[in-house]
DRENROLUM-631806 format. One line per field, with one value per atom (N, C-alpha, C): residue in three letters; atom name; y, z, x; residue number from 1. Coordinates in steps of 0.001 Angstrom, whole numbers. Example, Ala and Ser with C-alpha at 12.3 -4.5 7.8 and 13.67 -1.06 7.14 Angstrom:
% DRENROLUM-631806
resn	(ala, ala, ala, ser, ser, ser)
name	(N, CA, C, N, CA, C)
Y	(-5690, -4500, -3300, -2250, -1060, 30)
Z	(7800, 7800, 7800, 7080, 7140, 7870)
X	(13190, 12300, 13200, 12850, 13670, 12900)
resi	(1, 1, 1, 2, 2, 2)
% end
This chain:
% DRENROLUM-631806
resn	(met, met, met, ser, ser, ser, pro, pro, pro, glu, glu, glu, gln, gln, gln, glu, glu, glu, arg, arg, arg, ala, ala, ala, phe, phe, phe, asp, asp, asp, glu, glu, glu, phe, phe, phe, val, val, val, ala, ala, ala, gly, gly, gly, arg, arg, arg, tyr, tyr, tyr, ala, ala, ala, ala, ala, ala, leu, leu, leu, arg, arg, arg, arg, arg, arg, thr, thr, thr, gly, gly, gly, tyr, tyr, tyr, leu, leu, leu, leu, leu, leu, cys, cys, cys, gly, gly, gly, asp, asp, asp, trp, trp, trp, his, his, his, leu, leu, leu, ala, ala, ala, glu, glu, glu, asp, asp, asp, leu, leu, leu, val, val, val, gln, gln, gln, thr, thr, thr, thr, thr, thr, leu, leu, leu, val, val, val, lys, lys, lys, leu, leu, leu, tyr, tyr, tyr, ala, ala, ala, arg, arg, arg, trp, trp, trp, pro, pro, pro, arg, arg, arg, leu, leu, leu, arg, arg, arg, glu, glu, glu, pro, pro, pro, ala, ala, ala, ala, ala, ala, ala, ala, ala, tyr, tyr, tyr, gly, gly, gly, tyr, tyr, tyr, ala, ala, ala, arg, arg, arg, thr, thr, thr, thr, thr, thr, leu, leu, leu, val, val, val, arg, arg, arg, ala, ala, ala, tyr, tyr, tyr, val, val, val, asp, asp, asp, thr, thr, thr, arg, arg, arg, arg, arg, arg, arg, arg, arg, arg, arg, arg, gly, gly, gly, ser, ser, ser, his, his, his, glu, glu, glu, leu, leu, leu, ala, ala, ala, ala, ala, ala, pro, pro, pro, asp, asp, asp, leu, leu, leu, gly, gly, gly, pro, pro, pro, leu, leu, leu, leu, leu, leu, glu, glu, glu, asp, asp, asp, gly, gly, gly, arg, arg, arg, thr, thr, thr, ala, ala, ala, asp, asp, asp, gly, gly, gly, arg, arg, arg, arg, arg, arg, pro, pro, pro, gly, gly, gly, glu, glu, glu, gln, gln, gln, ala, ala, ala, glu, glu, glu, pro, pro, pro, ala, ala, ala, arg, arg, arg, arg, arg, arg, leu, leu, leu, ala, ala, ala, leu, leu, leu, leu, leu, leu, ala, ala, ala, ala, ala, ala, leu, leu, leu, ala, ala, ala, gln, gln, gln, val, val, val, ser, ser, ser, pro, pro, pro, ala, ala, ala, tyr, tyr, tyr, arg, arg, arg, ala, ala, ala, val, val, val, leu, leu, leu, val, val, val, leu, leu, leu, arg, arg, arg, phe, phe, phe, trp, trp, trp, glu, glu, glu, asp, asp, asp, gln, gln, gln, ser, ser, ser, ile, ile, ile, glu, glu, glu, ser, ser, ser, thr, thr, thr, ala, ala, ala, ala, ala, ala, ala, ala, ala, leu, leu, leu, arg, arg, arg, gln, gln, gln, ser, ser, ser, thr, thr, thr, gly, gly, gly, ala, ala, ala, val, val, val, lys, lys, lys, ser, ser, ser, ala, ala, ala, thr, thr, thr, asn, asn, asn, arg, arg, arg, gly, gly, gly, leu, leu, leu, ala, ala, ala, gln, gln, gln, leu, leu, leu, arg, arg, arg, ala, ala, ala, ile, ile, ile, leu, leu, leu, gly, gly, gly, asp, asp, asp, ser, ser, ser, leu, leu, leu, his, his, his, glu, glu, glu, ile, ile, ile, ala, ala, ala, ala, ala, ala, gly, gly, gly)
name	(N, CA, C, N, CA, C, N, CA, C, N, CA, C, N, CA, C, N, CA, C, N, CA, C, N, CA, C, N, CA, C, N, CA, C, N, CA, C, N, CA, C, N, CA, C, N, CA, C, N, CA, C, N, CA, C, N, CA, C, N, CA, C, N, CA, C, N, CA, C, N, CA, C, N, CA, C, N, CA, C, N, CA, C, N, CA, C, N, CA, C, N, CA, C, N, CA, C, N, CA, C, N, CA, C, N, CA, C, N, CA, C, N, CA, C, N, CA, C, N, CA, C, N, CA, C, N, CA, C, N, CA, C, N, CA, C, N, CA, C, N, CA, C, N, CA, C, N, CA, C, N, CA, C, N, CA, C, N, CA, C, N, CA, C, N, CA, C, N, CA, C, N, CA, C, N, CA, C, N, CA, C, N, CA, C, N, CA, C, N, CA, C, N, CA, C, N, CA, C, N, CA, C, N, CA, C, N, CA, C, N, CA, C, N, CA, C, N, CA, C, N, CA, C, N, CA, C, N, CA, C, N, CA, C, N, CA, C, N, CA, C, N, CA, C, N, CA, C, N, CA, C, N, CA, C, N, CA, C, N, CA, C, N, CA, C, N, CA, C, N, CA, C, N, CA, C, N, CA, C, N, CA, C, N, CA, C, N, CA, C, N, CA, C, N, CA, C, N, CA, C, N, CA, C, N, CA, C, N, CA, C, N, CA, C, N, CA, C, N, CA, C, N, CA, C, N, CA, C, N, CA, C, N, CA, C, N, CA, C, N, CA, C, N, CA, C, N, CA, C, N, CA, C, N, CA, C, N, CA, C, N, CA, C, N, CA, C, N, CA, C, N, CA, C, N, CA, C, N, CA, C, N, CA, C, N, CA, C, N, CA, C, N, CA, C, N, CA, C, N, CA, C, N, CA, C, N, CA, C, N, CA, C, N, CA, C, N, CA, C, N, CA, C, N, CA, C, N, CA, C, N, CA, C, N, CA, C, N, CA, C, N, CA, C, N, CA, C, N, CA, C, N, CA, C, N, CA, C, N, CA, C, N, CA, C, N, CA, C, N, CA, C, N, CA, C, N, CA, C, N, CA, C, N, CA, C, N, CA, C, N, CA, C, N, CA, C, N, CA, C, N, CA, C, N, CA, C, N, CA, C, N, CA, C, N, CA, C, N, CA, C, N, CA, C, N, CA, C, N, CA, C, N, CA, C, N, CA, C, N, CA, C, N, CA, C, N, CA, C, N, CA, C, N, CA, C, N, CA, C, N, CA, C, N, CA, C, N, CA, C, N, CA, C, N, CA, C, N, CA, C, N, CA, C, N, CA, C, N, CA, C, N, CA, C, N, CA, C, N, CA, C, N, CA, C, N, CA, C, N, CA, C, N, CA, C, N, CA, C, N, CA, C)
Y	(61971, 62965, 62711, 63947, 63423, 63832, 63723, 63715, 65137, 66693, 67336, 68354, 67578, 67736, 67941, 66546, 66181, 66940, 67021, 68318, 69187, 70055, 71153, 71429, 70399, 70180, 70072, 69124, 69301, 70781, 70948, 72750, 73359, 73624, 74137, 73531, 72470, 71914, 72825, 72503, 72557, 74470, 75120, 76744, 77161, 76479, 77458, 76172, 75450, 74598, 74914, 76036, 76591, 77765, 78375, 79762, 78925, 77938, 77110, 76667, 76058, 75634, 76680, 77832, 79007, 79376, 79235, 79836, 78923, 77770, 76718, 76730, 77101, 77710, 78768, 79864, 81011, 80364, 80200, 79550, 78945, 77554, 76967, 76411, 77296, 77624, 76347, 75683, 73868, 73632, 72928, 72916, 71391, 70680, 69514, 69171, 70025, 70566, 71027, 71935, 72498, 71841, 71187, 70111, 69300, 68218, 67607, 68904, 70243, 70708, 71086, 71043, 71511, 69962, 69263, 67664, 67363, 67917, 67798, 68760, 69293, 70331, 70433, 69557, 69047, 67739, 66736, 65768, 66225, 67536, 67865, 68538, 69385, 69957, 69128, 67689, 67098, 66189, 66034, 65729, 66668, 67510, 68652, 69330, 69143, 69514, 69528, 68186, 68023, 68873, 68976, 70540, 71657, 71893, 73734, 74386, 75313, 75881, 77119, 77708, 78752, 78077, 77433, 77230, 78269, 79585, 80309, 80522, 80400, 80587, 79195, 78297, 77037, 77426, 78821, 79111, 79570, 80479, 80849, 79677, 78847, 77691, 76399, 76898, 76116, 76633, 77718, 78439, 78844, 78964, 78723, 77040, 76152, 74726, 74390, 75205, 75335, 75836, 76972, 77679, 76813, 76412, 75603, 74417, 73700, 72686, 72919, 74078, 74317, 74401, 75661, 75403, 74288, 73280, 71932, 71274, 71478, 70487, 71348, 73116, 73538, 72729, 72681, 72201, 70979, 69819, 68314, 68279, 67748, 67103, 67239, 67867, 67330, 68137, 69005, 69702, 71216, 71296, 72394, 72766, 71748, 71888, 73604, 73856, 74946, 74786, 74472, 74123, 75186, 75271, 76134, 76393, 77559, 78063, 77325, 76841, 76266, 77370, 78474, 79330, 78901, 78103, 77753, 77579, 76394, 76110, 76762, 77016, 76971, 76416, 77506, 77001, 76111, 75012, 74542, 76248, 77049, 78160, 78965, 78406, 79291, 80574, 80296, 81792, 81161, 81971, 81671, 81532, 81570, 81239, 82977, 83882, 85618, 85685, 85276, 84885, 85787, 86105, 86694, 85611, 85580, 84952, 85267, 83935, 84117, 85652, 86532, 87199, 88946, 88864, 90133, 90926, 91795, 92495, 93525, 92661, 92469, 92859, 93560, 93846, 92404, 91678, 90063, 89633, 90410, 90920, 90853, 91932, 92187, 91080, 90691, 89476, 88294, 88100, 86796, 86990, 88405, 88644, 88540, 89080, 88949, 87173, 87144, 85005, 84282, 84817, 84201, 84854, 85571, 86393, 85916, 86133, 85158, 83812, 83185, 81845, 81327, 82952, 82394, 82985, 83750, 84423, 83186, 83145, 82277, 81903, 80927, 80383, 80920, 81171, 81482, 83475, 83935, 85285, 85350, 84093, 84167, 83518, 83072, 82634, 83679, 84959, 85816, 86982, 87174, 87910, 87591, 86583, 85398, 86065, 85590, 86031, 87401, 88291, 89775, 90783, 90056, 90462, 90199, 88801, 88090, 87479, 86871, 86784, 88543, 89137, 90478, 90290, 89116, 89480, 90687, 90653, 91992, 91533, 91924, 91817, 90604, 91177, 90218, 88975, 89005, 87551, 86536, 87339, 86697, 86350, 86752, 86280, 84866, 85426, 84074, 83013, 82938, 81731, 81238, 82167, 81622, 81550, 81614, 81823, 82033, 83280, 84143, 85895, 86801, 87908, 88863, 90090, 91150, 91745, 91841, 92363, 91567, 89888, 89435, 89515, 89597, 89582, 90852, 91824, 93234, 93472, 92629, 92520, 91521, 90344, 89255, 89809, 90621, 91638, 92480, 92925, 94088, 93253, 92085, 91337, 91075, 90109, 89604, 90971, 91485, 92896, 92949, 93240, 93467, 92391, 91271, 90066, 90369, 90769, 90769, 91845, 92914, 94131, 94047, 92993, 92658, 91380, 90512, 89692, 90681, 91695, 91982, 93316, 93914, 94767, 95934, 96519, 97336, 96884, 95836, 94681, 95206, 95499, 96048, 97687, 98435, 99676, 99914, 98721, 98397, 97821, 96884, 95983, 97089, 97788, 98760, 99824, 100441, 100742, 100948, 99299, 98681, 98209)
Z	(61747, 62385, 62322, 61794, 62307, 64112, 64150, 66055, 66071, 65187, 65490, 65604, 64651, 64960, 65996, 66628, 67547, 69004, 68749, 69605, 69889, 68475, 68647, 68630, 68518, 68904, 70460, 70955, 72284, 73213, 72709, 73116, 72848, 71541, 71498, 72830, 72356, 73451, 74992, 75298, 76799, 76961, 75823, 75903, 76096, 75550, 75012, 75237, 75873, 76723, 77734, 78544, 79376, 78771, 77812, 77138, 76625, 75750, 74971, 75577, 77021, 77842, 77953, 78536, 79283, 78304, 76597, 75791, 75652, 75628, 75752, 77161, 78057, 79181, 78728, 78558, 78356, 77327, 75917, 75129, 75708, 76431, 76952, 78388, 79084, 80664, 81411, 80939, 81515, 81544, 82754, 82804, 81514, 81648, 81334, 79657, 79393, 77989, 77433, 78161, 77357, 77575, 78599, 77970, 77043, 77178, 75692, 74634, 74249, 73317, 72774, 73851, 73691, 73292, 73745, 73558, 71830, 71237, 70089, 69016, 69681, 68741, 68692, 69703, 69396, 68191, 68739, 68396, 66169, 66202, 64503, 64465, 65603, 65282, 64774, 66054, 65331, 64162, 63801, 62148, 61336, 61579, 60731, 60916, 61970, 61979, 61003, 61191, 59625, 58400, 58068, 56778, 57065, 58360, 58845, 57880, 57269, 56403, 57366, 58434, 59481, 60739, 61758, 62953, 63843, 63433, 64274, 64144, 62720, 62751, 63621, 64485, 64827, 65953, 66798, 67643, 67224, 66190, 65394, 64738, 64193, 63734, 64661, 65680, 67280, 67492, 67961, 68275, 67919, 66057, 65159, 65105, 65538, 65591, 66729, 67682, 69234, 68767, 68485, 68083, 67439, 66442, 65389, 66082, 67038, 67669, 68569, 69249, 70047, 69146, 68230, 68011, 66974, 66717, 66254, 67136, 67967, 69787, 69651, 69933, 69598, 69009, 67446, 66616, 66826, 67304, 67168, 68346, 68173, 68527, 70090, 71258, 72636, 73300, 72507, 73160, 73610, 73795, 74111, 75725, 76448, 77848, 78089, 79006, 79344, 81078, 80846, 82566, 83194, 84075, 85397, 85384, 85473, 85272, 86624, 86418, 87535, 87452, 88482, 88661, 89532, 90128, 91372, 91395, 90397, 90454, 89597, 90005, 89195, 88013, 86855, 86157, 86315, 85291, 85656, 86170, 85391, 85422, 86574, 87526, 88729, 88658, 87419, 87307, 87386, 87716, 87508, 86352, 86419, 84378, 83827, 85061, 84274, 84031, 84226, 83896, 85213, 86067, 87423, 88427, 89335, 90277, 91744, 92276, 93562, 94123, 94627, 95628, 94809, 93984, 92564, 92510, 93635, 93199, 91648, 90956, 89469, 89393, 90378, 90287, 90347, 91188, 91248, 90737, 91726, 91612, 89860, 89589, 88310, 87229, 87512, 86487, 86365, 87823, 87905, 87382, 87483, 87265, 85454, 84795, 83339, 82899, 84105, 83139, 83117, 84383, 84242, 83339, 83261, 81802, 80650, 80020, 78661, 78865, 79884, 79491, 79240, 79615, 78776, 77869, 77256, 75639, 74751, 73203, 72259, 72092, 72038, 71781, 70816, 69280, 68242, 68705, 69065, 69916, 70835, 71269, 72642, 72354, 70909, 70226, 69517, 69257, 68525, 69651, 70865, 71991, 72688, 72836, 73405, 72526, 70741, 70178, 69728, 69973, 69773, 71426, 72224, 73254, 74635, 74577, 75397, 74327, 73560, 72865, 71890, 71696, 71491, 69824, 69124, 68120, 66885, 65850, 65355, 64392, 63329, 62958, 61634, 61402, 60502, 60480, 61947, 61735, 62728, 63593, 63902, 62967, 61908, 60640, 59995, 59710, 59432, 60465, 61565, 62084, 62194, 62114, 62498, 60899, 59856, 58109, 57884, 58313, 58206, 57736, 57278, 56989, 57634, 57168, 58415, 58801, 58328, 58364, 59059, 59057, 59764, 61527, 61352, 62992, 63721, 62840, 63227, 63653, 63414, 63710, 64785, 64825, 66123, 67314, 67170, 68305, 68752, 68086, 68261, 68983, 68801, 69035, 70076, 70178, 71224, 72683, 72616, 73140, 73869, 73142, 73298, 74544, 73990, 75044, 76189, 76457, 77797, 78616, 77951, 78229, 79139, 77991, 78446, 79975, 79978, 80877, 82153, 81891, 83050, 83808, 83060, 83266, 83981, 84996, 85735, 86734, 86907, 87745, 88012, 87073, 86691, 87264, 86814, 87991, 89230, 89981, 91264, 91687, 91154, 91276, 91414, 90500, 90719, 91507, 92015, 92784, 94384, 94491, 96064, 96155)
X	(147927, 148544, 149974, 150617, 151996, 152500, 153548, 153657, 153395, 154416, 153792, 152908, 151677, 150523, 149504, 149828, 149428, 149952, 151397, 151239, 151033, 150830, 150412, 148827, 148328, 146532, 146556, 146982, 147212, 147525, 148486, 148936, 147255, 147410, 145631, 144352, 144449, 143517, 143807, 145009, 145138, 144796, 145324, 145256, 143866, 143160, 141753, 140459, 141127, 139720, 139067, 139533, 138578, 137763, 138603, 137460, 136489, 136405, 135689, 134316, 134737, 133499, 132712, 133692, 132776, 131549, 132297, 131268, 130413, 130647, 129647, 128298, 129235, 127775, 127209, 127743, 127186, 126494, 126363, 125295, 124440, 124563, 123382, 123223, 123685, 123123, 123664, 123905, 124326, 125817, 126459, 127723, 128209, 127009, 127406, 126911, 126187, 125634, 127093, 127451, 128534, 130007, 129858, 131208, 130939, 129753, 129562, 129445, 129072, 129372, 130816, 131849, 133096, 134258, 133086, 133908, 133728, 132248, 132074, 133010, 133119, 133930, 135012, 136227, 137313, 137303, 135763, 136340, 136377, 135768, 135686, 136658, 137344, 138826, 140184, 139930, 140706, 140517, 139795, 139857, 139843, 139725, 140123, 141890, 142201, 143497, 144545, 144766, 145850, 145734, 144158, 144267, 144079, 144478, 144570, 145402, 145427, 146124, 147023, 146209, 146781, 146055, 147282, 147223, 146271, 146786, 146531, 144930, 144386, 142655, 142184, 142774, 142071, 140937, 141287, 140168, 139008, 139181, 137813, 137050, 138041, 137258, 136502, 137143, 136749, 135696, 135444, 134378, 133244, 133498, 132238, 131650, 132320, 131989, 131287, 131808, 131301, 129513, 129394, 128484, 127006, 127905, 126970, 126522, 127117, 126864, 125881, 126158, 124845, 123267, 124262, 122562, 121509, 122412, 121824, 121354, 121433, 121327, 119817, 119699, 118300, 117306, 117963, 117158, 116396, 117150, 116451, 115101, 114296, 113060, 113844, 112775, 112931, 114367, 114888, 115491, 115217, 113588, 113004, 112890, 113833, 113891, 115028, 114741, 115672, 116016, 117590, 118335, 118420, 118029, 118959, 119980, 120270, 121632, 122306, 123775, 124151, 125599, 125586, 126364, 127245, 127470, 128126, 129876, 130335, 131472, 132525, 133648, 134575, 134897, 135546, 136266, 137797, 138172, 139596, 141014, 140437, 141752, 141287, 140350, 140112, 139190, 138484, 137372, 135942, 135048, 133780, 133694, 131970, 131334, 131639, 131711, 131704, 132971, 133935, 135363, 136223, 135065, 135804, 136879, 137781, 138547, 137521, 138012, 137319, 137310, 136708, 137392, 137146, 137099, 136794, 135429, 135735, 134416, 134150, 133073, 132908, 131262, 130357, 128939, 128901, 128836, 128578, 126026, 125949, 124269, 123901, 124813, 124233, 124730, 125785, 126263, 125658, 125349, 124156, 123145, 122010, 121195, 121008, 122491, 122612, 122620, 123162, 123235, 122318, 121466, 120131, 119196, 119244, 118425, 118964, 120112, 120593, 120196, 119784, 119888, 118181, 117828, 115965, 115737, 116824, 117125, 116412, 115840, 115764, 117131, 117349, 118773, 119339, 118982, 119397, 120215, 119092, 119530, 120625, 120574, 121721, 122787, 122859, 124473, 124756, 123959, 124708, 124500, 124023, 124383, 125970, 126149, 127195, 128596, 128321, 129795, 130093, 128725, 128801, 129544, 129098, 129372, 130325, 130245, 130971, 132225, 132477, 133120, 133841, 133783, 134029, 134037, 133239, 133615, 132643, 133262, 133079, 131749, 130422, 128821, 129602, 130475, 130958, 131324, 132510, 132843, 131697, 130660, 129411, 128860, 128558, 127687, 128448, 129285, 130105, 130517, 130415, 130154, 128985, 127734, 126596, 126297, 126980, 126432, 125510, 125314, 123795, 124971, 124241, 123673, 124337, 125091, 125873, 124099, 123200, 122032, 121284, 121132, 120873, 121152, 122277, 122991, 122473, 122075, 122345, 120650, 120182, 118031, 118473, 119541, 118850, 119936, 120736, 121427, 120379, 119686, 118756, 117175, 117264, 115712, 116494, 117470, 118092, 118306, 118852, 118808, 117669, 116990, 115530, 115001, 114784, 114527, 114706, 116391, 117162, 116645, 116144, 115469, 113902, 113594, 112215, 112343, 113011, 112933, 113624, 114357, 115104, 114368, 113464, 112783, 113581, 112980, 113701, 114936, 114994, 115696, 117318, 117679, 118920, 119597, 118420, 118701, 118109, 117434, 117322, 118542, 119308, 120305, 121280, 121542, 123106, 122757, 121343, 121036, 120905, 120886, 121335, 122318)
resi	(1, 1, 1, 2, 2, 2, 3, 3, 3, 4, 4, 4, 5, 5, 5, 6, 6, 6, 7, 7, 7, 8, 8, 8, 9, 9, 9, 10, 10, 10, 11, 11, 11, 12, 12, 12, 13, 13, 13, 14, 14, 14, 15, 15, 15, 16, 16, 16, 17, 17, 17, 18, 18, 18, 19, 19, 19, 20, 20, 20, 21, 21, 21, 22, 22, 22, 23, 23, 23, 24, 24, 24, 25, 25, 25, 26, 26, 26, 27, 27, 27, 28, 28, 28, 29, 29, 29, 30, 30, 30, 31, 31, 31, 32, 32, 32, 33, 33, 33, 34, 34, 34, 35, 35, 35, 36, 36, 36, 37, 37, 37, 38, 38, 38, 39, 39, 39, 40, 40, 40, 41, 41, 41, 42, 42, 42, 43, 43, 43, 44, 44, 44, 45, 45, 45, 46, 46, 46, 47, 47, 47, 48, 48, 48, 49, 49, 49, 50, 50, 50, 51, 51, 51, 52, 52, 52, 53, 53, 53, 54, 54, 54, 55, 55, 55, 56, 56, 56, 57, 57, 57, 58, 58, 58, 59, 59, 59, 60, 60, 60, 61, 61, 61, 62, 62, 62, 63, 63, 63, 64, 64, 64, 65, 65, 65, 66, 66, 66, 67, 67, 67, 68, 68, 68, 69, 69, 69, 70, 70, 70, 71, 71, 71, 72, 72, 72, 73, 73, 73, 74, 74, 74, 75, 75, 75, 76, 76, 76, 77, 77, 77, 78, 78, 78, 79, 79, 79, 80, 80, 80, 81, 81, 81, 82, 82, 82, 83, 83, 83, 84, 84, 84, 85, 85, 85, 86, 86, 86, 87, 87, 87, 88, 88, 88, 89, 89, 89, 90, 90, 90, 91, 91, 91, 92, 92, 92, 93, 93, 93, 94, 94, 94, 95, 95, 95, 96, 96, 96, 97, 97, 97, 98, 98, 98, 99, 99, 99, 100, 100, 100, 101, 101, 101, 102, 102, 102, 103, 103, 103, 104, 104, 104, 105, 105, 105, 106, 106, 106, 107, 107, 107, 108, 108, 108, 109, 109, 109, 110, 110, 110, 111, 111, 111, 112, 112, 112, 113, 113, 113, 114, 114, 114, 115, 115, 115, 116, 116, 116, 117, 117, 117, 118, 118, 118, 119, 119, 119, 120, 120, 120, 121, 121, 121, 122, 122, 122, 123, 123, 123, 124, 124, 124, 125, 125, 125, 126, 126, 126, 127, 127, 127, 128, 128, 128, 129, 129, 129, 130, 130, 130, 131, 131, 131, 132, 132, 132, 133, 133, 133, 134, 134, 134, 135, 135, 135, 136, 136, 136, 137, 137, 137, 138, 138, 138, 139, 139, 139, 140, 140, 140, 141, 141, 141, 142, 142, 142, 143, 143, 143, 144, 144, 144, 145, 145, 145, 146, 146, 146, 147, 147, 147, 148, 148, 148, 149, 149, 149, 150, 150, 150, 151, 151, 151, 152, 152, 152, 153, 153, 153, 154, 154, 154, 155, 155, 155, 156, 156, 156, 157, 157, 157, 158, 158, 158, 159, 159, 159, 160, 160, 160, 161, 161, 161, 162, 162, 162, 163, 163, 163, 164, 164, 164, 165, 165, 165, 166, 166, 166, 167, 167, 167, 168, 168, 168, 169, 169, 169, 170, 170, 170, 171, 171, 171, 172, 172, 172, 173, 173, 173, 174, 174, 174, 175, 175, 175, 176, 176, 176, 177, 177, 177, 178, 178, 178)
% end
């Protein structure tokens, strides 16, 4: 890799590392596993970096690689354990897992309930929900990232949201009223 490409890769990592780690956390609910997923993603991206035609597309490639790495870890034997959500530590940019800065009032009880419920949604549905609603991706880009049809993404979105509703029940209404 040329020195310019090395510098561009280093800048990419410095600028996007925290966002990738947050996405990894939302997918798996464990900071350590999220870190492993990001490292796997960056190793694959580093190998691919000299062949990237459009460096602006690197984040999309990295996000897709991250999600696929997560799905692959869930497919492996022995990966049926669910980690308890770790909602305490701050990210390197000073934000919490839900994207807030300390002291920002953004319905913290509701966010904590949603993060805990998201950790209980099946991994395939969780990947779709994180891409669609946290990463604000379109149905088409989510389908491309997961190598699924748009119909499969729509169906997984509906089923994932149904799982969230079943897990949360009336608790969100109680939190909002309280």
